[in-house]
N, C-alpha and C positions, 0 to 999 in steps of 0.2 A: 683711538690711540694705536700706536705700533709697538712691536718688539722686534728684537734681532733674531733672525733664524740662522744667518752664518755671516762670518767675516774672514776674509783671506787677505793676507799682505804677501807681495813677492818683490823682492828687490828694494824693499822700503825700510828705512831706519835700520833696525837690528835684524830684519829677516832678509837674508841673501836669497834663500830659496823659499818655496812655498810654505807660508805659516797659515795653516787652516784651522778655524775654529767653527764647530759645528753645534749649535745650541739645540738640535733636534727639532722635529716638527712642533713640539710643545713649548719651544722658545724658552729653555729651561735657564735658570740663573747659573752662574759659573764662577769658581774661584780659581786663580791661577798663582802659583807659587814660582819664584825664581830668585836666585841669589842676585845681591846688588851688582849692577852693571851686566846683568844677563841679557837685558834687552826687553824685559817683559811689558815695559810701557810702550813698546812698539804698537801693541794692541791699541792702547789708548790714543796714541798719536794717529794711527790709521784712520780710527773712527772719526776723530776731530777734523783731520783733514779732508776726509770724504764728504763730511757734512758741512763744515764751515769754511772750507778752502783755505785753511790756515791752521797752524798749530800754535796756539797763543805763547806758551813759554819758549818757542823756538823764533818767533817772529821779531828777531832783533837784527841789528845792523850785522852785515857779513855772514848772515845765517839762513833763514827763511828757507826757501825752497832747495837751496844748496845742501841744507842738512836732512833732507828727505830721502835722498837716494843712498842705497847701501854703498860703502866705500868700495867695495870689490865688484860693483856692478860694471858690467862692459859697456862701451860706446853704443852698442846695438840694442842693449837691452833695456825695456821699460820698467819703471818701478810702478806697481799695479797695486790698488786696493779695490777689493770687490766686497760689496756689502748685499746681503739678502734680508730684507724685512718679512714679516709674517705676511701670508697672503699670496695668491697666485701672481707670477711673473712681477713680483714687487722687488727687483733687485737692479743693481747697476754697478758700474766700473769707473774708476778714475785712474788715469795714468800719467806718468811724468817721463819725460825723455831726458836724454843726457844734455840737450841743450835748454832743459828746464821749460819745455812747453807741455802744458797741461791739457789734457782732453778727458771728457767725460761722456759715457754712453748709458742711457736708460732704454730698455725695450719698450717702455711706455711713458708718455709724457707725465702721465699722473706721479710716477716715481719721482721725476724732477721736482714737480709741485711738493710731494712729501718731503723731500730733502730740504728744499726752501723753507717750509714750514717748521722743520726741525732746527734749523739755526739758532732761533731765539730761545729754544728750550733749554732747561738746566739739566744737563745729562752727565757732565764729568766734573769729578772732584778730585783734584790732586792735593797732596799734603801742603805743597807749597801755597795753595790757595785758601786753606782752611781759615786762617785768621786775617786775611787781606781786608775783609769787610769790617771785622771788629776793630782794626787798628786805623781805619779811615776817620777823618775829622767828621763831625756831625753834619756839616753841610755836604761833604762827599758822600755819607751814609744816604742822605736824602736823595742825592743824584742817583745813587745805586738803586734805591728803591723805585724811583720814578722810572729808571730804565727797565726795571723788571716787570712793572704794571704796563709799560708802554707810553709813558708820558716823558719820553727822554728829554725833550726840551724844556720841560717846565723844572728849571733848576736853578733859577736866579730870582733875585727880587723884580719889582715891577719894571723898572728901567732897563734891566737885563733882559727880560722877556720881550720887551719892545725891540731892543737890538737883535736878540736871536731871530725874532720874527722878521725884522727887516733883513737881515743877513740872509735867511732862507728865500726871501722874495727875489733878492738881488743875486742869489747864487747862480754862477755861470752855467753849471749843469742844468739847474731848473730852467732858466731863462732860455738856454740853448735848446732844450727839449720842447719848450713852449713854441720857441720860434720855428724849430723843424716840424713841429706838429701841425702849425698853421700852415707852413709851406706845403706840407704833405696833404692836408685838407684841400688846399687850392688846387693841387695837382690832380688829387681824386675827383674833384668837382669837374675839373676840365675834362677828364677823361670819361667819367660815368654820369655827371650831373648830380652826384650826391656823394657824402662822406661815408666811407666803408670803414667802421671803427674797429673790427677785429676778424679773426679768421672765420668764425661762424658766419657773419655778414658777407665776407668774400666768397665763402663757398656757395652761399644763396645766389650771389649775384652771378657767379661763374655759371650755375646751373641755368639761370636765365639766359645769359650769353651764348651758352652752348646749345640751349633747346632747339633753335631754328635748324640746326645742322643734323637733328634726329639721329645722333649717334647711339649705339646700343647701350652705353653706360650712363646712368644717371648720377650726378654728382651728389654724394651725401657726406663725404669725408675726404681727407687727403689722399689716401690711395685711389679712390674712384676719381678724384680730381685729375690725378696724373694720367689714369688710364684714358679718361674722356679727352685729355689733351693730345694724348697719342693717336687716339681714334680720329680726331679733327685733322691732324697732320696728314692722315692717309686718304683724305677726301679728294684732293686734287690729283692730277696726271702725274704731278713731280713733287715728291715730298722735299727733294732737295732744293726747288725753286721757291717753294713756301718758306722753308727754314731761311733761305738767303733774304727773302723779302721781309720776313719777321725781324731778322737781324738789322736791316737797313731801317726799318721803321724805329726800332729801339734806339738806334744809333742817331737817327733825326731827333727823337724825343729827348735823348741824353745831351745832345748838342745844344738843344734850345734851354734845357735846365741848367746847363753849365753857364750858359750866356748870362741867362737871369741872376745866377749866383755871382757871376763876377761883376755885373752891375751892382749888386747889392753891397759887394766889397768895397767897390769905388766910392759908392755913396757914403758909407760908414766911414771910410779913411778921411774923407772931406770934412764930415761934421765932427768926427773924434779929434783930428789934428787941430781944428780951430779952437775946440773949447778946452781941450787939455794943454796945449801950448800956451794959451793965454795965462794959465795958472802956473805951469812949470818954469815959465821964462821970468817970473818974479822970484828973485832969490829969497826975499823976506817971507814970502808965502811958503817957499819949500822948506826952510828952515822951521817955520811954525808947525808944519805938517809933520815933519821929522820929530819934533818935540811932542806932538800930539800922539803919534804912534808909540814913542818911548814911554809917555805917561799912561797910555792905555794899557800897555803890556805890564807896567808896574802895578798899576791898580788890579788887574787880574791876579797878580801874585799874592797881593794883600786879601782881596776878597775870597780867594780860594783857600786861605789859612795856610798856604805854603810857607808862608813867614810869619811867625807869631810873636816874637820878641819885640819890645818897646824900643825900637831903633830903626833908622831908615834902612830899608832893604837894599838901597843903592849904594850908600857910602858908609853903612854902618854906624853912623853917629847916633848917639842917644836922642830919641824922639818919641813922643806919644804916638803909637801906631794908629789909633782912632782918629786922632787930630790930622795925621798925615793923610789918612784915608780921605777925609772930608776935603783937605786942601787940594790933594790931587784930583778929586772930583770936580772941584771948582775951576781948576785950571783947564780941565778938559772942556768944561762946559764954554768956557770963554772961547776956545777955539772951535767950537761946535759948527759956527757958520762956514769957516773955511774948510772944515772936515766934510760939511754937506756937500760943497762944490765939488771936493775930490771924489766923494762917493757917486755923485752924478756921472763924473768922468769915468769911474769904475765901471758903472753900469754900461756905458757906451763902449769902454773898452773891452768888456766881457762879450757884448754883441758882436763886435768887430772880430774878436778872436774866434767866436763861433762860426761867423760867415766865412772867414779865410779857412777854417779847418773843413767846412762843408765843400767849399769850392775845391780845396786841395783833394778831398776824398773823391769827389766827382771827377776830377781830372785823372786821378790814379786808376779809378774804375774803367774810364774810356780807354786809357793806355794798355790796360791788361786786358779788357774784353774784346777790342777791335784791332789789336795790333797785327792780326793775321790778314786784314784787308788792305791790298797793295794800293788801291785807289784812294785810301785815306791816310797814307803814309804822312801827308803834310800835317793833318790834324794831329796825328800820334806825336810827331816830333815838336810841334808846337805845345802840345799838352805836357810832354816831358820837359820841354824847356822852361814852362811855367812854374813847375812844381818848387823848384828851388827858390825862385823870387818869392813865392808865397810863403814858403818856410821862412825866408829871411824877413819877410814882413811880419809874420807872426812873432818871431823871436824879438825884433826891433820894437814892436808894440809892447810886448809883455816886459822886456828888459827896462825900457825906459820908464815905465809906470813904476816898477818896483824901485828903481834908483831915483825916482821923482826927476828925471831928466827930460829935456825938450826931445819930443819924438821927431826923427828925421826920417823921411820915406826913403827906403834902401834905392839904390840906383838899379834902374831897369824894370821895376815893378810896374810902372805905369804903361811902358812900352809892351812889356810882356802881356799885361791885361788886354790891352788894346788889339795887339795882334791875335791873341787867341780868341777874342770875341768876333773878329773879322772872320778867323778861320772857322767858328762855329756856325755863322751864317752861311758860308760857301759849302761847309759840310752838309748842312740840312738840304741846300739845293742840289748837291752832288748826290745825296742819299736819295731824294726824290727821283732824280734823273735815272740813276742806277736801278731803282724799283720798277720804273716804267719799261727799261730795256729788258726785263725779265720775261715781259708779255705773258703775264698771269691771266688765266680764265677768270671770270667773274666769281666763280666758286672759290678759286685759289686767293683772289684779292680778299674776299670776304674772310677766308680762313686765317690769312697772313695778319689782317686788320684785327680779328678777334684774339688771336695768339699774343700779338703785340700788346693789346689792351690787357690781357690777363697777366702776361709776364711782368709788364709795367706795375700794374695794380698789385700784383703780388708782393714785389719788392716794396711798394709803398706801405702797403698794409703791415707787413712785417716791422719796417722801421716805425711805423705809427703806434703799434702796439708797444713796442720798446720805449717810445717817447711817453707814452701814456702811463706805463708802469713807473717811470721816473717822476713824473708830474704827480701822479697819486701819492708817491712816497712823500714828496715835498708838502703837497698841498694838506695832506693829512695831519702834517706837523704844524703847518701854518695856521690851520682852522683850530687845531687844539690850543696853539698859543693865544690866538685871537679871542677864543671863548673865555680865557682865564685872565686877560689881560687887565681888565678893570677891577678886578677884585682879586688879585693875585694870591696874597697870602692867606686868607681864610680859605679860599677855595683849595689852595695847595694842601693846607693842613687838614681840612675835612676829607679831601680825596685820598691822602696818603695814610691818614689814620684809619679810614674804612679799610683800607688794605692791610695796614700794620695790624689790626685787631685779629682777623683770621690767621695771620702769619704767627702773632704773639701766642694764639690758642694752641696751635701745633707746636710751636718752639718750645713753650712752657710745658706742655705735656710730655714731649720727647725728652726735654732735658730733666724732668723729674723721673722719667724712667731709666735714665742713665745714672742719676745720682739721687737716689731716694734716701730719706733719713739724713740728709746733710743740711748745712746751715744756710744753703743758698735756696732761695724760693721765689715764686711768682716773677719768673724771668718774662720779660716782655719788650717789645720795641714800641717806643712812644715818640711823638714829636716833642722836641725841646726847644723852647724859644720859638722864635718867628720862623726860622728855617732849617732847623736841625732834626736829625733823627738819631737816636740813642738806644742801646740796651739799657733797661732799667732792671733792678732785681732787689730782692730783700736779702740783706746778709745779716744774719744773728738778729733778725727781726727789724732791721734799720734798712729803709729804703736808701738806695744809692746808684751811682753810675759814675763813670763807665766800667766796663768788665774788667779792665786791667787794674783797676784800684785794688781789688781784693782776690781775684780768681787766679787760681795756679795755672800753668800751661796745659796741664790736662783737661781743666774744667774749660779753658779758653777753646782747645781743640774741641771739645764736646760741643760747645756753643755754635762754633763754625760748621760742624757736621749737621747738627739738628736744624740750622738755619737752612742749609742747602737742601735738606731733606723736605723740610716744610715748603720751600718755595717750589721745588720740583712737584710736590703733590697737588699744590694749589693752582700753579700757573702753568705747568706744561700743557700745551695744547695738542702735541702729537706724540711725543716720546713717553712711553711707559717702560723705559728702561734707564738706569743710571749706572755709571761706572765710579767706583771708589778705588783711587790708585794710591795704595800705601798712606792711608788716612789715619792709622791709629798708632803712630809711632810713640806718642806720649801717653797712650791709654795704658792703664794698669790691667790686670787679667780680668778683674771682677768688671770693669767697665766695657771691656771688649765682649764679654759675654752678654752683658746688657744690651750692648749695641746690637748683635746678632738677634737677640730676643725682640727687640724693637723692630727690626726689619721683617722678623716673622709675623710679629702681630700687626704691624701697621702697613706693611708693604707686600702682604702675602701674594697679592696679585700683580705685582710688579716684576719685572726682570732686572735681577742685580748682578753686576759684575764686579768682583772684588779682585785686586791685584796686590800681592805682598811679596816681601822679601823675608819674612819672619816665619820660621818654622812653626813656632809654637802658636802663633795666630792661625797659621793655615791647618794645622791639626785641630785646633778648636772650632775652626769654621766646618771642617769635615764633621766633627762630632755633633755639632749642633744643627748643621742644614743638611746632611745627607739624607735624612728622613722626609726632608721637603722636596727631595728630588734634584737637588742641586748636582752639577757636574764639577769636576775637578781636574785640573791639568798642572803639570810641573813643566817649566821650561828651562833649557839649557843652551849655553852657547859656546861656541869655540871659534877660533879665527878662521877656519876653512869654511863653515857652514853658516855662520851668524846664528841667530836664535831659532831653536827648534823645539817643538812639543817633545815631552818626555820621550826617550829613545825606546819606543815600542817597535816590535819588528814591523808592522805595517808602515809605520812613517819612515823607517830607515830605509826600507825596499823602495819606497816612492822617491826617496831622496837620491838612491843610487841610480835609479831609472833616470832621474833627471840630469845626474852628472856624468854618467857613463858616456865613454868617447869624447868627453869635452875637458874632465879634469880627473885627478887622482881621487879614486874611491876606496883605496886600501884601507884607510882608518875607518871608514864607514861600513865596509864588510866586516872588519874585525868587531865593530859595535854590533852589527846586526847578528853576527854569530854568537857573541857574548850575551845578547838579550835573549836570543832563543835558548841557549844553553841554561841561562838563569831560569827562564820559565819552566824548562823540562826538570831541571835539578829540584826545583821547588816543589813541582807537582808529584815528583817520584820520592820526595824526602831524602834527597843525597846529601850525605854528610860531608862537609868541608871543614877545614882547620878553623878554629876561633880566632877572631881579630876584634880589636876594639873599635867601637864608634864608626865613623864613616868609612874607615878603612875596611871594615867588613864587606862594603859594596864593591870594592875594587878587587874584582876576581877576574883574572886573565882566562882567555878561552881555553888554554892548554890544561890549566888546574881543573876548570869545570868539566872539560871533556874526559880527562884522566879520571876524576872521581866519579863521573857517570859511568863509565865503562867498568870501574871497579864494582860499582853497585849492581850494574847489570850481570857481571861475571857470577855473582851470587845469587841474585834474585831472578835473573832471566838470562841464562847462559847462552841460548841459541840466539836470541836477539842481540846479545852483545858481540856475536860473530859477524855481525851485518857488515858488509864491505864498506859502507859509508863512514864508519868510525875510523877505519884505518886510513881511508882516503883523506878524510879531514885531519887526522893526526899528522899525515905526510904533507899537508898544504903548507904554503908560504905562511899563512896566518898562525899555524901552530908550530911549525918547525922552527920559525925564527924566535928565538927566546925574547929579543927586545920588541917583538912586535906591538906590545901595548903601547909603546912611546914612539918607536921609529921602525915600523914594518917595512920590510922590502916591498918596493912598488908592484902592485899587480895591475898588468895591462891586458888589453886584447881578449883573446879567446879565454884566458885564465880566469876572468871575471866571470863569464858565463859558466864555466866549469864549476867554480866555487859556488855561485848561485844554484846550480843544479844540485850539488852535493848537500847544500843546506836546505834545498826542497825536500830532498830525499829523507833527511834528518827529520824535518818538520812530519812528513808523511808517516813516520813510524810511530809518532805519539799524538798527533792531531787529528781528530775525527773529521772526515770530509762533510759530514752531515750536520752535527751540532757545532762544529769548529771549536770544540773544547779540548783541551789536554787530558790525556790518560793521567789518572791520578791514583797515587798508592793508597788514598783514603777512599777509594771506590772499589772494594774487593767484589768480584761476581760470585755470588751465593752457589755453593756447591762446587766451586773449581778453584784451581790455583792460579787465578788471573785477576787483573784489575782492568777496569774500563773507563772510558769517557762518560760524560754525563748522560748521553742517550743510551749507552750500552753497546752500540754497533762496533766500536773499535774496542778489541780487547788484546791485552799482551799477558803471555805467562808470567806469573809472579809467585815466587815461593815466599811464604810466610815464616 
């Protein structure tokens, strides 16, 4: 299992500039405090987007990717999230451009595999998600538990399982993947006499194909494959001629495959049109099919318990819901024969759409890859001319089926297909003739042939692996559904209860630790009836359910949190880290402390990230968890810079370097000087005027500098005469009395001068060896001086 080593977000959500989180080599746990709307959940959102390609609470209409870029990001700037997991080279980056194009990079493919495996783990709990499960209907709870354990599609009664299985078997993506896989298998057999199922087999075959050429490099992996290909290209007298022959060979192959694809489209159009139009031309059949669709959707509403009142969900007239459910089912059954015919047409329609899409992709690939060959401009013109008719045909098939209208073949599609097929034949001949004119030597011909084979096979294998992944996903679900079909309910109940028992064991134990000596006991998840899952518990000694019957909001939140923790511990395959984002809003102080101790006792070897906007809770975390090696950060946000980690000098200096020469850094310089002066004044016990509460933190640089100079005049007079103090006092930051709110803008060389002065100030009080501040609490024995921690930097100091 894995933990987080570091996370960094830039230009993402609330982070305009770099927001880096370093969990150290020990992958420590971390707590982050930030006021409401400070943007601390940027950390959670960044992690969720990086791993799951979406942020669930943002994935709504007119939101989604638009919401991920910082509002002030410029057109040329990327929004970037970088994540480093524990282990060597276990990191990656995901970026989002201004036109909302996403790109991901991993130094090692294994990182991509890790991220894919993390997608289904339970890692993030937000406050809004805590009671979602508790408030679901019993059937929905069953669906959620089934999802957690990987039985996503075992969610309905026997007939619904059958429908789900059939739907999966007829899914266009699944059928398209199978069809494409079969086509690719045929192509691979035609090229090599065998099916090449994956990259490993491809590399082995490539090794055999390359062996006769006795090149220096032996193919063992992707880099050596690329090297060997380059070495083969150099075997002939003219690498350019070989490359030209290789392209012509590939063009010939692509033209053949496009013609075969177009033949398949024409064949499927003919068979689909005949069968579908025979159904769509009958108005009575169309009306019945529309009624069947309406009744099916209505039945889904009733079955899913979305509507629970004893009245018709369509017209709201009083009606016994169970009776209505039965009657609707009977009417759907009566229309089943007609629906079966439509389903058969749907399968044909999906096959046709997949064939049109494949032909269109092939056509666009030829237009893109060979547009620079002047002798084949006629092919490119016909290819481009056929793309729009193919698109029109795709839309006509899809739209007519959705509307249950007769399918009319778009004008020009037949002529375009026939013309392009003829051009493909002509291009094959032309490519052969052009290849002969290159007058390649025998060795060059062999090189061109093997390179063509490798390039073509390489593309086929990549596409085949993608198809196989899709097929595997579908077939794993189909097999699961088939296995339980004949005895659905008992198998479902036994399987789910077997999972619910260990969950219940942890949930009950964790809940008891949060609420000891209370009148709620024996909390567990149980199968209820034939199809439901519900929390049961003992309340004042009486068995009852559901949770909302008696439990307070605080108890419900506790139940939601412990359920998340139990699921993470039992079912997470790769993630050994969890993020708790503002989850204790309704917890009182005692329960918050118990939650922290639960985490210490039961999750001591896990990495935990807690985000909160509550000062009291954050202070409690620090007191309870500091001894366990936790890290603590505070975040702040402003309109200019977005969310930043607490204003430490190092963070502010990095920010100034990023913004310098691009944006106004005057306010950032003030904050940097203010932070350094605060650290110096604290270390030297400089006295300032008393102020109440948070106002005490709001000290302007001129006040701090003035009080520091006053202290030095009595404690270390010679040091107090250093020119840096007068230089800083005369700077724009100090001289402008309104600098805290509206400082005069500092530009150009003045920025460098101020940074130099600030560095001089730091050098007076910070040791270059131990990097610690000289402290009034560290007197040097036998002298009138104080020192840093290591003692190498000392300054005179009168006691």
